[in-house]
gemmi code that builds the backbone of each chain (N, CA, C; Angstrom):
import gemmi

chains = {
    "A": [
        ("UNK", (-10.616, 30.875, -24.007), (-11.082, 30.639, -25.371), (-11.765, 29.274, -25.463)),
        ("UNK", (-11.233, 28.336, -24.683), (-11.866, 27.012, -24.651), (-13.128, 27.071, -23.799)),
        ("UNK", (-13.957, 26.081, -23.919), (-15.202, 26.059, -23.157), (-14.898, 25.888, -21.670)),
        ("UNK", (-15.845, 26.257, -20.790), (-15.611, 26.108, -19.346), (-15.301, 24.664, -18.963)),
        ("UNK", (-15.768, 23.748, -19.791), (-15.507, 22.329, -19.535), (-14.015, 22.053, -19.468)),
        ("UNK", (-13.235, 22.770, -20.317), (-11.798, 22.526, -20.372), (-11.138, 22.822, -19.034)),
        ("UNK", (-11.615, 23.865, -18.335), (-11.068, 24.184, -17.023), (-11.316, 23.073, -16.026)),
        ("UNK", (-12.511, 22.498, -16.095), (-12.854, 21.379, -15.215), (-11.964, 20.170, -15.504)),
        ("UNK", (-11.780, 19.923, -16.802), (-10.959, 18.773, -17.185), (-9.525, 18.972, -16.709)),
        ("UNK", (-9.064, 20.224, -16.769), (-7.693, 20.514, -16.326), (-7.539, 20.204, -14.835)),
        ("UNK", (-8.519, 20.651, -14.059), (-8.489, 20.387, -12.610), (-8.522, 18.874, -12.339)),
        ("UNK", (-9.360, 18.195, -13.119), (-9.483, 16.741, -12.999), (-8.129, 16.073, -13.237)),
        ("UNK", (-7.441, 16.517, -14.287), (-6.142, 15.917, -14.615), (-5.102, 16.253, -13.554)),
        ("UNK", (-5.169, 17.469, -13.011), (-4.257, 17.847, -11.921), (-4.432, 16.917, -10.721)),
        ("UNK", (-5.703, 16.681, -10.384), (-5.974, 15.821, -9.229), (-5.541, 14.390, -9.495)),
        ("UNK", (-5.736, 13.927, -10.733), (-5.294, 12.568, -11.072), (-3.783, 12.450, -10.933)),
        ("UNK", (-3.069, 13.515, -11.354), (-1.609, 13.519, -11.215), (-1.201, 13.424, -9.746)),
        ("UNK", (-1.867, 14.245, -8.909), (-1.553, 14.226, -7.474), (-1.826, 12.847, -6.884)),
        ("UNK", (-2.935, 12.262, -7.317), (-3.298, 10.959, -6.772), (-2.324, 9.888, -7.234)),
        ("UNK", (-1.916, 9.978, -8.505), (-0.982, 8.992, -9.030), (0.349, 9.080, -8.286)),
        ("UNK", (0.709, 10.297, -7.894), (1.956, 10.465, -7.155), (1.875, 9.730, -5.807)),
        ("UNK", (0.727, 9.872, -5.143), (0.572, 9.199, -3.855), (0.547, 7.681, -4.025)),
        ("UNK", (-0.079, 7.215, -5.111), (-0.123, 5.766, -5.355), (1.294, 5.241, -5.573)),
        ("UNK", (2.087, 5.976, -6.382), (3.472, 5.551, -6.640), (4.257, 5.534, -5.340)),
        ("UNK", (4.012, 6.523, -4.485), (4.772, 6.563, -3.236), (4.305, 5.467, -2.273)),
        ("UNK", (3.015, 5.112, -2.331), (2.546, 3.984, -1.520), (3.191, 2.676, -1.975)),
        ("UNK", (3.297, 2.506, -3.301), (3.904, 1.278, -3.819), (5.385, 1.227, -3.433)),
        ("UNK", (6.069, 2.380, -3.568), (7.499, 2.402, -3.224), (7.712, 2.077, -1.756)),
        ("UNK", (6.742, 2.457, -0.915), (6.886, 2.241, 0.530), (6.141, 1.004, 1.018)),
        ("UNK", (5.879, 0.060, 0.117), (5.090, -1.120, 0.497), (5.781, -1.970, 1.559)),
        ("UNK", (7.097, -1.782, 1.739), (7.826, -2.574, 2.738), (8.436, -1.707, 3.824)),
        ("UNK", (8.027, -0.444, 3.904), (8.593, 0.449, 4.914), (7.838, 0.280, 6.229)),
        ("UNK", (8.537, -0.101, 7.306), (7.829, -0.310, 8.579), (7.131, 0.966, 9.049)),
        ("UNK", (5.894, 0.820, 9.500), (5.166, 1.951, 10.074), (4.567, 2.913, 9.073)),
        ("UNK", (4.715, 2.638, 7.782), (4.180, 3.555, 6.773), (2.667, 3.358, 6.624)),
        ("UNK", (1.924, 4.488, 6.473), (0.473, 4.388, 6.294), (0.091, 4.849, 4.890)),
        ("UNK", (-0.862, 4.145, 4.309), (-1.325, 4.455, 2.957), (-1.890, 5.877, 2.894)),
        ("UNK", (-1.483, 6.636, 1.891), (-1.956, 8.007, 1.738), (-2.764, 8.160, 0.465)),
        ("UNK", (-3.694, 9.091, 0.497), (-4.574, 9.295, -0.645), (-5.147, 10.707, -0.546)),
        ("UNK", (-5.914, 11.113, -1.575), (-6.659, 12.364, -1.466), (-8.140, 12.044, -1.585)),
        ("UNK", (-8.962, 12.893, -0.967), (-10.413, 12.724, -1.083), (-10.836, 13.368, -2.398)),
        ("UNK", (-10.995, 12.525, -3.413), (-11.158, 13.031, -4.777), (-12.393, 13.917, -4.911)),
        ("UNK", (-13.548, 13.432, -4.411), (-14.808, 14.181, -4.550), (-14.696, 15.574, -3.937)),
        ("UNK", (-14.221, 15.612, -2.677), (-14.142, 16.886, -1.964), (-13.205, 17.845, -2.679)),
        ("UNK", (-12.047, 17.327, -3.106), (-11.073, 18.193, -3.751), (-11.596, 18.723, -5.079)),
        ("UNK", (-12.342, 17.869, -5.790), (-12.828, 18.290, -7.100), (-13.897, 19.360, -6.954)),
        ("UNK", (-14.719, 19.252, -5.879), (-15.774, 20.245, -5.674), (-15.241, 21.507, -5.021)),
        ("UNK", (-14.027, 21.433, -4.485), (-13.402, 22.594, -3.870), (-13.045, 23.598, -4.969)),
        ("UNK", (-13.895, 24.595, -5.143), (-13.763, 25.519, -6.266), (-12.499, 26.356, -6.158)),
        ("UNK", (-11.975, 26.520, -4.936), (-10.820, 27.388, -4.745), (-9.576, 26.839, -5.430)),
        ("UNK", (-9.588, 25.562, -5.751), (-8.416, 24.963, -6.370), (-7.315, 24.799, -5.352)),
        ("UNK", (-6.092, 25.040, -5.763), (-4.981, 24.921, -4.829), (-4.552, 23.477, -4.666)),
        ("UNK", (-3.461, 23.265, -3.930), (-2.949, 21.899, -3.789), (-3.888, 21.035, -2.953)),
        ("UNK", (-4.105, 19.801, -3.335), (-4.997, 18.923, -2.573), (-4.370, 18.490, -1.255)),
        ("UNK", (-5.231, 18.248, -0.276), (-4.746, 17.789, 1.025), (-4.654, 16.271, 1.024)),
        ("UNK", (-3.593, 15.760, 1.621), (-3.454, 14.302, 1.673), (-4.089, 13.790, 2.959)),
        ("UNK", (-4.691, 12.626, 2.866), (-5.289, 12.004, 4.045), (-4.747, 10.583, 4.172)),
        ("UNK", (-4.810, 10.064, 5.367), (-4.422, 8.663, 5.570), (-5.653, 7.799, 5.413)),
        ("UNK", (-5.525, 6.740, 4.620), (-6.658, 5.870, 4.355), (-6.939, 5.013, 5.589)),
        ("UNK", (-8.199, 4.958, 5.973), (-8.576, 4.181, 7.156), (-9.113, 2.817, 6.727)),
        ("UNK", (-9.080, 1.884, 7.655), (-9.752, 0.607, 7.447), (-8.961, -0.410, 6.646)),
        ("UNK", (-7.655, -0.167, 6.459), (-6.850, -1.171, 5.761), (-6.230, -2.103, 6.793)),
        ("UNK", (-5.945, -3.308, 6.343), (-5.359, -4.272, 7.270), (-3.903, -3.916, 7.565)),
        ("UNK", (-3.591, -3.771, 8.840), (-2.226, -3.389, 9.232), (-1.399, -4.648, 9.439)),
        ("UNK", (-0.206, -4.649, 8.830), (0.672, -5.820, 8.966), (1.468, -5.740, 10.273)),
        ("UNK", (2.248, -6.764, 10.539), (3.007, -6.824, 11.795), (3.937, -5.639, 11.995)),
        ("UNK", (4.492, -5.117, 10.898), (5.465, -4.034, 11.036), (4.798, -2.653, 11.036)),
        ("UNK", (3.466, -2.608, 11.192), (2.779, -1.324, 11.255), (2.499, -0.710, 9.895)),
        ("UNK", (2.806, -1.435, 8.827), (2.580, -0.943, 7.467), (1.211, -1.425, 6.984)),
        ("UNK", (0.443, -0.533, 6.338), (-0.891, -0.973, 5.902), (-1.095, -0.807, 4.392)),
        ("UNK", (-0.002, -0.857, 3.599), (-0.135, -0.729, 2.150), (-0.675, -2.035, 1.576)),
        ("UNK", (-1.761, -1.923, 0.790), (-2.301, -3.084, 0.096), (-1.954, -2.952, -1.378)),
        ("UNK", (-1.112, -3.875, -1.860), (-0.668, -3.762, -3.255), (-1.835, -3.928, -4.225)),
        ("UNK", (-2.857, -4.701, -3.827), (-4.027, -4.862, -4.696), (-4.737, -3.531, -4.891)),
        ("UNK", (-4.941, -2.832, -3.764), (-5.612, -1.538, -3.842), (-4.799, -0.568, -4.703)),
        ("UNK", (-3.482, -0.553, -4.495), (-2.648, 0.407, -5.204), (-2.585, 0.103, -6.699)),
        ("UNK", (-2.520, -1.186, -7.040), (-2.425, -1.475, -8.477), (-3.753, -1.194, -9.165)),
        ("UNK", (-4.861, -1.397, -8.449), (-6.166, -1.041, -9.017), (-6.221, 0.464, -9.288)),
        ("UNK", (-5.800, 1.258, -8.273), (-5.834, 2.709, -8.430), (-4.880, 3.178, -9.516)),
        ("UNK", (-3.749, 2.483, -9.615), (-2.745, 2.857, -10.615), (-3.334, 2.796, -12.016)),
        ("UNK", (-3.988, 1.666, -12.331), (-4.522, 1.547, -13.693), (-5.782, 2.392, -13.849)),
        ("UNK", (-6.556, 2.523, -12.762), (-7.763, 3.349, -12.857), (-7.393, 4.803, -13.162)),
        ("UNK", (-6.385, 5.324, -12.446), (-5.946, 6.698, -12.679), (-5.440, 6.885, -14.098)),
        ("UNK", (-4.662, 5.910, -14.565), (-4.101, 6.031, -15.918), (-5.230, 6.064, -16.946)),
        ("UNK", (-6.262, 5.242, -16.736), (-7.369, 5.206, -17.702), (-8.194, 6.480, -17.648)),
        ("UNK", (-8.430, 6.985, -16.431), (-9.175, 8.235, -16.291), (-8.420, 9.386, -16.950)),
        ("UNK", (-7.106, 9.364, -16.776), (-6.281, 10.417, -17.367), (-6.355, 10.354, -18.888)),
        ("UNK", (-6.335, 9.140, -19.408), (-6.435, 8.926, -20.853), (-7.759, 9.485, -21.371)),
        ("UNK", (-8.818, 9.194, -20.655), (-10.149, 9.677, -21.026), (-10.173, 11.201, -21.037)),
        ("UNK", (-9.630, 11.807, -19.967), (-9.656, 13.259, -19.846), (-8.825, 13.909, -20.937)),
        ("UNK", (-7.670, 13.302, -21.248), (-6.821, 13.934, -22.257), (-7.448, 13.797, -23.637)),
        ("UNK", (-8.162, 12.699, -23.902), (-8.875, 12.579, -25.177), (-9.966, 13.631, -25.295)),
        ("UNK", (-10.652, 13.871, -24.180), (-11.718, 14.876, -24.167), (-11.156, 16.261, -24.470)),
        ("UNK", (-10.044, 16.575, -23.798), (-9.414, 17.878, -23.981), (-8.917, 18.034, -25.424)),
        ("UNK", (-8.417, 16.934, -25.956), (-7.897, 16.981, -27.320), (-9.025, 17.262, -28.322)),
        ("UNK", (-10.196, 16.662, -28.071), (-11.286, 16.897, -29.008), (-11.799, 18.335, -28.881)),
        ("UNK", (-11.746, 18.894, -27.659), (-12.085, 20.314, -27.485), (-11.162, 21.182, -28.335)),
        ("UNK", (-9.876, 20.845, -28.292), (-8.892, 21.631, -29.029), (-9.071, 21.469, -30.524)),
        ("UNK", (-9.470, 20.266, -30.936), (-9.663, 20.027, -32.360), (-10.802, 20.895, -32.901)),
        ("UNK", (-11.858, 21.025, -32.079), (-12.987, 21.872, -32.480), (-12.523, 23.313, -32.642)),
        ("UNK", (-11.737, 23.781, -31.670), (-11.233, 25.157, -31.708), (-10.353, 25.361, -32.939)),
        ("UNK", (-9.481, 24.380, -33.188), (-8.557, 24.505, -34.312), (-9.318, 24.553, -35.637)),
        ("UNK", (-10.337, 23.704, -35.744), (-11.062, 23.705, -37.019), (-11.833, 25.009, -37.184)),
        ("UNK", (-12.273, 25.606, -36.066), (-12.942, 26.906, -36.169), (-11.962, 27.958, -36.685)),
        ("UNK", (-10.704, 27.877, -36.207), (-9.697, 28.848, -36.667), (-9.376, 28.636, -38.137)),
        ("UNK", (-9.156, 27.381, -38.505), (-8.715, 27.104, -39.870), (-9.817, 27.313, -40.905)),
        ("UNK", (-10.997, 26.805, -40.584), (-12.073, 26.881, -41.562), (-12.674, 28.273, -41.638)),
        ("UNK", (-12.497, 29.081, -40.578), (-13.110, 30.390, -40.530), (-12.611, 31.319, -41.631)),
        ("UNK", (-11.319, 31.194, -41.980), (-10.731, 32.103, -42.958), (-11.112, 31.790, -44.391)),
        ("UNK", (-11.652, 30.582, -44.623), (-11.918, 30.160, -46.006), (-13.209, 30.801, -46.518)),
        ("UNK", (-13.177, 31.165, -47.770), (-14.423, 31.641, -48.384), (-14.935, 30.516, -49.253)),
        ("UNK", (-15.987, 29.908, -48.815), (-16.585, 28.692, -49.394), (-15.925, 28.235, -50.660)),
    ],
    "B": [
        ("UNK", (4.258, 19.167, -7.994), (3.361, 18.047, -8.236), (3.367, 17.705, -9.718)),
        ("UNK", (4.564, 17.477, -10.234), (4.613, 17.168, -11.654), (4.685, 15.659, -11.840)),
        ("UNK", (4.226, 15.251, -13.007), (4.231, 13.813, -13.272), (5.647, 13.269, -13.314)),
        ("UNK", (6.606, 14.148, -13.671), (7.980, 13.658, -13.780), (8.550, 13.271, -12.418)),
        ("UNK", (8.089, 13.969, -11.353), (8.619, 13.623, -10.033), (8.102, 12.257, -9.583)),
        ("UNK", (6.972, 11.822, -10.176), (6.451, 10.498, -9.824), (7.407, 9.417, -10.339)),
        ("UNK", (8.067, 9.718, -11.463), (9.028, 8.746, -12.004), (10.151, 8.496, -11.000)),
        ("UNK", (10.608, 9.582, -10.320), (11.722, 9.376, -9.385), (11.263, 8.622, -8.138)),
        ("UNK", (9.962, 8.726, -7.812), (9.460, 7.924, -6.686), (9.536, 6.444, -7.041)),
        ("UNK", (9.064, 6.118, -8.256), (9.129, 4.722, -8.700), (10.560, 4.221, -8.752)),
        ("UNK", (11.458, 5.097, -9.227), (12.864, 4.703, -9.330), (13.463, 4.454, -7.955)),
        ("UNK", (13.054, 5.266, -6.956), (13.594, 5.053, -5.600), (13.141, 3.699, -5.058)),
        ("UNK", (11.887, 3.329, -5.376), (11.398, 2.013, -4.959), (12.175, 0.891, -5.608)),
        ("UNK", (12.463, 1.041, -6.915), (13.230, 0.021, -7.617), (14.626, -0.103, -7.025)),
        ("UNK", (15.262, 1.038, -6.750), (16.628, 1.013, -6.210), (16.651, 0.330, -4.848)),
        ("UNK", (15.660, 0.684, -3.995), (15.634, 0.108, -2.645), (15.435, -1.404, -2.709)),
        ("UNK", (14.514, -1.840, -3.572), (14.266, -3.282, -3.673), (15.463, -4.018, -4.252)),
        ("UNK", (16.204, -3.346, -5.131), (17.381, -3.999, -5.706), (18.455, -4.194, -4.632)),
        ("UNK", (18.635, -3.170, -3.788), (19.609, -3.309, -2.688), (19.194, -4.462, -1.771)),
        ("UNK", (17.874, -4.536, -1.497), (17.373, -5.617, -0.640), (17.661, -6.966, -1.276)),
        ("UNK", (17.420, -7.078, -2.598), (17.674, -8.344, -3.282), (19.154, -8.700, -3.236)),
        ("UNK", (20.019, -7.673, -3.362), (21.463, -7.923, -3.295), (21.857, -8.495, -1.935)),
        ("UNK", (21.334, -7.858, -0.882), (21.671, -8.316, 0.476), (21.169, -9.740, 0.699)),
        ("UNK", (19.942, -10.023, 0.226), (19.369, -11.355, 0.428), (20.158, -12.413, -0.340)),
        ("UNK", (20.602, -12.047, -1.554), (21.402, -12.986, -2.337), (22.734, -13.248, -1.656)),
        ("UNK", (23.281, -12.170, -1.071), (24.535, -12.305, -0.326), (24.350, -13.270, 0.842)),
        ("UNK", (23.204, -13.192, 1.518), (22.912, -14.119, 2.623), (22.871, -15.557, 2.124)),
        ("UNK", (22.186, -15.760, 0.997), (22.062, -17.112, 0.458), (23.418, -17.665, 0.049)),
        ("UNK", (24.230, -16.790, -0.590), (25.531, -17.234, -1.071), (26.442, -17.600, 0.088)),
        ("UNK", (26.270, -16.909, 1.215), (27.162, -17.124, 2.353), (26.549, -18.004, 3.438)),
        ("UNK", (25.571, -18.812, 3.054), (24.850, -19.611, 4.063), (25.767, -20.611, 4.767)),
        ("UNK", (26.899, -20.963, 4.140), (27.796, -21.945, 4.745), (29.182, -21.361, 4.998)),
        ("UNK", (29.307, -20.033, 4.988), (30.620, -19.409, 5.122), (31.049, -19.375, 6.586)),
        ("UNK", (32.207, -19.953, 6.866), (32.674, -19.993, 8.247), (33.803, -19.001, 8.513)),
        ("UNK", (34.312, -18.379, 7.459), (35.413, -17.431, 7.668), (35.058, -16.088, 7.055)),
        ("UNK", (35.228, -15.009, 7.807), (35.009, -13.654, 7.291), (36.185, -12.795, 7.699)),
        ("UNK", (36.392, -11.621, 7.045), (37.490, -10.730, 7.433), (37.420, -10.323, 8.904)),
        ("UNK", (36.203, -10.226, 9.459), (36.064, -9.837, 10.872), (36.270, -11.022, 11.809)),
        ("UNK", (36.494, -12.188, 11.249), (36.615, -13.385, 12.062), (35.257, -13.979, 12.355)),
        ("UNK", (35.221, -15.292, 12.575), (33.952, -15.945, 12.876), (33.138, -16.187, 11.615)),
        ("UNK", (31.959, -16.791, 11.766), (31.140, -17.101, 10.600), (30.458, -15.853, 10.053)),
        ("UNK", (29.936, -15.970, 8.827), (29.170, -14.873, 8.213), (27.910, -14.646, 9.036)),
        ("UNK", (27.482, -13.385, 9.124), (26.247, -13.077, 9.867), (25.197, -12.524, 8.914)),
        ("UNK", (23.984, -13.006, 9.082), (22.889, -12.617, 8.204), (22.642, -11.105, 8.282)),
        ("UNK", (22.407, -10.486, 7.109), (22.127, -9.056, 7.073), (20.732, -8.823, 6.522)),
        ("UNK", (20.161, -7.709, 6.901), (18.849, -7.345, 6.376), (18.773, -5.824, 6.265)),
        ("UNK", (17.857, -5.347, 5.420), (17.750, -3.901, 5.215), (16.544, -3.359, 5.974)),
        ("UNK", (16.611, -2.065, 6.304), (15.467, -1.372, 6.892), (15.151, -0.196, 5.977)),
        ("UNK", (13.888, -0.138, 5.556), (13.468, 0.933, 4.654), (12.911, 2.107, 5.446)),
        ("UNK", (13.064, 3.306, 4.866), (12.385, 4.475, 5.436), (11.892, 5.333, 4.281)),
        ("UNK", (10.762, 6.013, 4.513), (10.234, 6.868, 3.450), (10.963, 8.205, 3.484)),
        ("UNK", (11.192, 8.756, 2.292), (11.941, 9.998, 2.171), (11.095, 11.005, 1.401)),
        ("UNK", (11.361, 12.299, 1.577), (10.651, 13.284, 0.755), (10.999, 13.059, -0.709)),
        ("UNK", (10.031, 13.274, -1.573), (10.253, 13.049, -2.999), (11.356, 13.963, -3.497)),
        ("UNK", (12.347, 13.374, -4.150), (13.386, 14.211, -4.731), (13.100, 14.359, -6.214)),
        ("UNK", (12.942, 15.577, -6.619), (12.642, 15.836, -8.014), (13.890, 16.396, -8.670)),
        ("UNK", (14.181, 15.972, -9.896), (15.341, 16.542, -10.564), (15.139, 18.031, -10.833)),
        ("UNK", (13.875, 18.447, -10.843), (13.552, 19.830, -11.141), (13.252, 20.542, -9.835)),
        ("UNK", (12.885, 21.784, -9.929), (12.581, 22.573, -8.741), (11.594, 21.857, -7.837)),
        ("UNK", (11.919, 21.812, -6.555), (11.034, 21.111, -5.637), (10.044, 22.067, -4.990)),
        ("UNK", (10.009, 23.310, -5.464), (9.110, 24.303, -4.879), (7.665, 23.855, -5.021)),
        ("UNK", (7.338, 23.356, -6.205), (5.955, 22.960, -6.456), (5.608, 21.698, -5.675)),
        ("UNK", (6.597, 20.835, -5.498), (6.326, 19.605, -4.763), (6.053, 19.893, -3.298)),
        ("UNK", (6.688, 20.952, -2.791), (6.564, 21.266, -1.374), (5.132, 21.651, -1.016)),
        ("UNK", (4.345, 21.997, -2.032), (2.956, 22.387, -1.765), (2.171, 21.250, -1.142)),
        ("UNK", (2.463, 20.047, -1.575), (1.692, 18.918, -1.081), (2.564, 18.154, -0.098)),
        ("UNK", (2.235, 18.263, 1.169), (3.107, 17.629, 2.148), (2.789, 16.130, 2.162)),
        ("UNK", (3.717, 15.349, 1.669), (3.485, 13.907, 1.589), (4.823, 13.214, 1.504)),
        ("UNK", (4.851, 12.003, 2.036), (6.050, 11.200, 1.886), (6.207, 10.856, 0.416)),
        ("UNK", (7.417, 10.748, -0.038), (7.623, 10.461, -1.448), (8.183, 9.094, -1.654)),
        ("UNK", (9.477, 9.047, -1.925), (10.102, 7.783, -2.264), (10.486, 6.976, -1.038)),
        ("UNK", (11.352, 6.007, -1.289), (11.795, 5.142, -0.210), (13.311, 5.020, -0.329)),
        ("UNK", (13.961, 4.788, 0.797), (15.403, 4.605, 0.778), (15.780, 3.582, 1.838)),
        ("UNK", (16.952, 2.971, 1.649), (17.445, 2.041, 2.658), (18.093, 2.868, 3.747)),
        ("UNK", (17.524, 2.851, 4.958), (18.075, 3.700, 6.016), (19.207, 2.996, 6.729)),
        ("UNK", (19.176, 1.677, 6.739), (20.162, 0.955, 7.553), (20.264, -0.483, 7.070)),
        ("UNK", (21.451, -1.042, 7.150), (21.618, -2.475, 6.926), (21.978, -3.072, 8.280)),
        ("UNK", (21.089, -3.921, 8.803), (21.338, -4.472, 10.137), (21.948, -5.863, 10.018)),
        ("UNK", (22.837, -6.179, 10.935), (23.484, -7.476, 10.977), (22.938, -8.276, 12.149)),
        ("UNK", (22.603, -9.511, 11.866), (22.061, -10.390, 12.909), (23.146, -10.664, 13.944)),
        ("UNK", (22.862, -10.380, 15.230), (23.899, -10.556, 16.256), (23.644, -11.809, 17.088)),
        ("UNK", (22.701, -12.633, 16.655), (22.385, -13.849, 17.412), (23.527, -14.852, 17.392)),
        ("UNK", (23.413, -15.845, 18.235), (24.467, -16.853, 18.326), (24.521, -17.691, 17.043)),
        ("UNK", (25.732, -18.046, 16.575), (25.813, -18.875, 15.372), (25.344, -20.302, 15.659)),
        ("UNK", (25.137, -21.023, 14.569), (24.689, -22.411, 14.714), (25.928, -23.293, 14.862)),
        ("UNK", (25.988, -24.093, 15.924), (27.158, -24.941, 16.143), (26.892, -26.337, 15.594)),
        ("UNK", (27.796, -26.785, 14.711), (27.646, -28.141, 14.164), (28.881, -28.959, 14.563)),
        ("UNK", (28.655, -30.201, 14.867), (29.762, -31.060, 15.312), (30.476, -31.631, 14.091)),
        ("UNK", (31.626, -31.044, 13.755), (32.437, -31.497, 12.625), (33.900, -31.514, 13.077)),
        ("UNK", (34.329, -32.565, 13.751), (35.671, -32.547, 14.357), (36.796, -32.390, 13.332)),
        ("UNK", (36.579, -32.836, 12.103), (37.663, -32.764, 11.124), (37.807, -31.412, 10.458)),
        ("UNK", (36.886, -30.547, 10.688), (36.855, -29.248, 9.990), (37.979, -28.339, 10.488)),
        ("UNK", (38.687, -27.632, 9.573), (39.782, -26.758, 10.023), (39.336, -25.659, 10.991)),
        ("UNK", (38.064, -25.239, 10.944), (37.596, -24.167, 11.818), (36.940, -24.694, 13.097)),
        ("UNK", (37.085, -25.992, 13.346), (36.440, -26.555, 14.539), (37.137, -26.070, 15.799)),
        ("UNK", (36.356, -25.856, 16.866), (36.959, -25.440, 18.132), (37.454, -26.674, 18.888)),
        ("UNK", (37.940, -26.478, 20.118), (38.593, -27.584, 20.838), (37.644, -28.751, 21.069)),
        ("UNK", (36.310, -28.447, 21.134), (35.349, -29.547, 21.339), (34.878, -30.156, 20.031)),
        ("UNK", (35.372, -29.652, 18.905), (34.997, -30.226, 17.619), (33.780, -29.585, 16.980)),
        ("UNK", (33.323, -28.465, 17.530), (32.152, -27.788, 16.955), (32.596, -26.656, 16.025)),
        ("UNK", (31.880, -26.481, 14.912), (32.173, -25.406, 13.962), (30.995, -24.427, 13.980)),
        ("UNK", (31.314, -23.108, 14.052), (30.265, -22.078, 14.042), (29.849, -21.811, 12.604)),
        ("UNK", (28.572, -22.073, 12.284), (28.032, -21.798, 10.948), (27.043, -20.627, 11.035)),
        ("UNK", (26.878, -19.887, 9.939), (25.900, -18.787, 9.970), (24.501, -19.328, 10.245)),
        ("UNK", (23.717, -18.578, 11.025), (22.352, -19.001, 11.312), (21.458, -18.423, 10.214)),
        ("UNK", (21.428, -19.130, 9.080), (20.647, -18.650, 7.932), (19.673, -19.725, 7.502)),
        ("UNK", (18.407, -19.316, 7.373), (17.383, -20.224, 6.884), (17.125, -19.879, 5.416)),
        ("UNK", (17.612, -20.722, 4.484), (17.500, -20.365, 3.067), (16.055, -20.127, 2.624)),
        ("UNK", (15.102, -20.862, 3.216), (13.704, -20.685, 2.818), (13.236, -19.263, 3.122)),
        ("UNK", (13.639, -18.764, 4.295), (13.243, -17.409, 4.691), (13.773, -16.373, 3.711)),
        ("UNK", (15.060, -16.531, 3.353), (15.660, -15.577, 2.430), (15.058, -15.689, 1.031)),
        ("UNK", (14.728, -16.919, 0.623), (14.119, -17.079, -0.704), (12.761, -16.389, -0.767)),
        ("UNK", (11.977, -16.545, 0.310), (10.647, -15.903, 0.328), (10.796, -14.385, 0.304)),
        ("UNK", (11.747, -13.863, 1.082), (11.991, -12.419, 1.070), (12.434, -11.954, -0.308)),
        ("UNK", (13.245, -12.788, -0.960), (13.746, -12.445, -2.292), (12.589, -12.354, -3.287)),
        ("UNK", (11.632, -13.288, -3.157), (10.452, -13.222, -4.027), (9.656, -11.956, -3.755)),
        ("UNK", (9.552, -11.605, -2.465), (8.851, -10.363, -2.116), (9.514, -9.156, -2.754)),
        ("UNK", (10.856, -9.137, -2.707), (11.589, -8.020, -3.291), (11.353, -7.956, -4.794)),
        ("UNK", (11.356, -9.122, -5.450), (11.153, -9.152, -6.899), (9.752, -8.672, -7.274)),
        ("UNK", (8.746, -9.105, -6.515), (7.364, -8.684, -6.793), (7.205, -7.177, -6.598)),
        ("UNK", (7.839, -6.679, -5.533), (7.746, -5.256, -5.251), (8.434, -4.427, -6.321)),
        ("UNK", (9.544, -4.966, -6.818), (10.254, -4.305, -7.911), (9.328, -4.203, -9.119)),
        ("UNK", (8.628, -5.310, -9.402), (7.690, -5.319, -10.535), (6.582, -4.296, -10.339)),
        ("UNK", (6.084, -4.171, -9.095), (5.021, -3.200, -8.829), (5.507, -1.785, -9.116)),
        ("UNK", (6.763, -1.503, -8.751), (7.317, -0.176, -9.026), (7.489, 0.061, -10.513)),
        ("UNK", (7.898, -0.993, -11.236), (8.028, -0.863, -12.693), (6.661, -0.563, -13.308)),
        ("UNK", (5.611, -1.236, -12.786), (4.263, -1.000, -13.303), (3.839, 0.435, -13.046)),
        ("UNK", (4.196, 0.962, -11.863), (3.843, 2.351, -11.545), (4.518, 3.301, -12.522)),
        ("UNK", (5.798, 3.056, -12.806), (6.508, 3.919, -13.746), (5.871, 3.823, -15.126)),
        ("UNK", (5.481, 2.601, -15.517), (4.847, 2.414, -16.829), (3.556, 3.209, -16.948)),
        ("UNK", (2.731, 3.175, -15.877), (1.452, 3.892, -15.905), (1.678, 5.397, -15.993)),
        ("UNK", (2.653, 5.890, -15.233), (2.925, 7.331, -15.246), (3.502, 7.764, -16.585)),
        ("UNK", (4.342, 6.905, -17.161), (4.917, 7.203, -18.472), (3.806, 7.352, -19.503)),
        ("UNK", (2.804, 6.483, -19.400), (1.662, 6.544, -20.303), (0.924, 7.877, -20.140)),
        ("UNK", (0.776, 8.315, -18.876), (0.084, 9.584, -18.628), (0.873, 10.752, -19.216)),
        ("UNK", (2.195, 10.712, -19.079), (3.018, 11.797, -19.629), (2.882, 11.836, -21.151)),
        ("UNK", (2.898, 10.643, -21.767), (2.753, 10.595, -23.224), (1.405, 11.153, -23.664)),
        ("UNK", (0.359, 10.824, -22.893), (-0.982, 11.349, -23.209), (-0.998, 12.861, -23.139)),
        ("UNK", (-0.330, 13.424, -22.114), (-0.301, 14.884, -21.999), (0.417, 15.504, -23.176)),
        ("UNK", (1.485, 14.828, -23.621), (2.240, 15.399, -24.733), (1.461, 15.307, -26.033)),
        ("UNK", (0.552, 14.317, -26.114), (-0.289, 14.204, -27.304), (-1.175, 15.422, -27.479)),
        ("UNK", (-1.437, 16.129, -26.381), (-2.311, 17.308, -26.464), (-1.688, 18.408, -27.313)),
        ("UNK", (-0.364, 18.393, -27.436), (0.291, 19.436, -28.231), (0.128, 19.202, -29.717)),
        ("UNK", (-0.145, 17.960, -30.076), (-0.159, 17.642, -31.508), (-1.417, 18.151, -32.184)),
    ],
}
model = gemmi.Model(1)
for chain_id, residues in chains.items():
    chain = gemmi.Chain(chain_id)
    for i, (resn, *xyz) in enumerate(residues, 1):
        res = gemmi.Residue()
        res.name, res.seqid = resn, gemmi.SeqId(i, " ")
        for name, pos in zip(("N", "CA", "C"), xyz):
            atom = gemmi.Atom()
            atom.name, atom.element = name, gemmi.Element(name[0])
            atom.pos, atom.b_iso = gemmi.Position(*pos), 0.0
            res.add_atom(atom)
        chain.add_residue(res)
    model.add_chain(chain)
structure = gemmi.Structure()
structure.add_model(model)
structure.setup_entities()
């Protein structure tokens, strides 16, 4: 019933959730020896029309510390707030889609 | 892959860092302790973290779809087995026949720096929980 855009926004929010989960787990493991930063390839996953659960990848090119851990708290905190803001944007968009639908339902029954 | 399971990841990080802070504080408090129940001076302890699969309070079927490490847990508390620091204090009740007393080999600066690291990491986990909480609230706003 909603526009096709709503389906895209839903997928976008799903991917943001998955990514936020990985960011939280990277932050939790910031002191775990041998842990490698994990992420998803956002562009590829979003264009993957089949949907389904996103694949996790290990981020390359980060500075590895003495204990084999390569979590960068700067990178993770940037992604943390970026994801939250993107999610906020997407949910506002979805909400306005719903508002349009609701007003069509409510106003449709009225006779001028 | 629910947003609620992300909260438990953040909580596991907070719990692990709190245990680390407790152990480090214990080291600082016992920096001059020469008597322990096991005999001998206090020995410095440290924690070892390991990543664990995300534990969700709800069904983990959906989480299993995405194979990824989740939270963190303290896998082991290791005790420093190095030689204690010997100080020459002939009057001390714990002095040996040559007048040396075994003191814990603890560098307070090292433990203080680790303690700051634990506190900062705890804050990072709190920030993660805050961001996820905001996302959950936004999703719930869609119902209104």
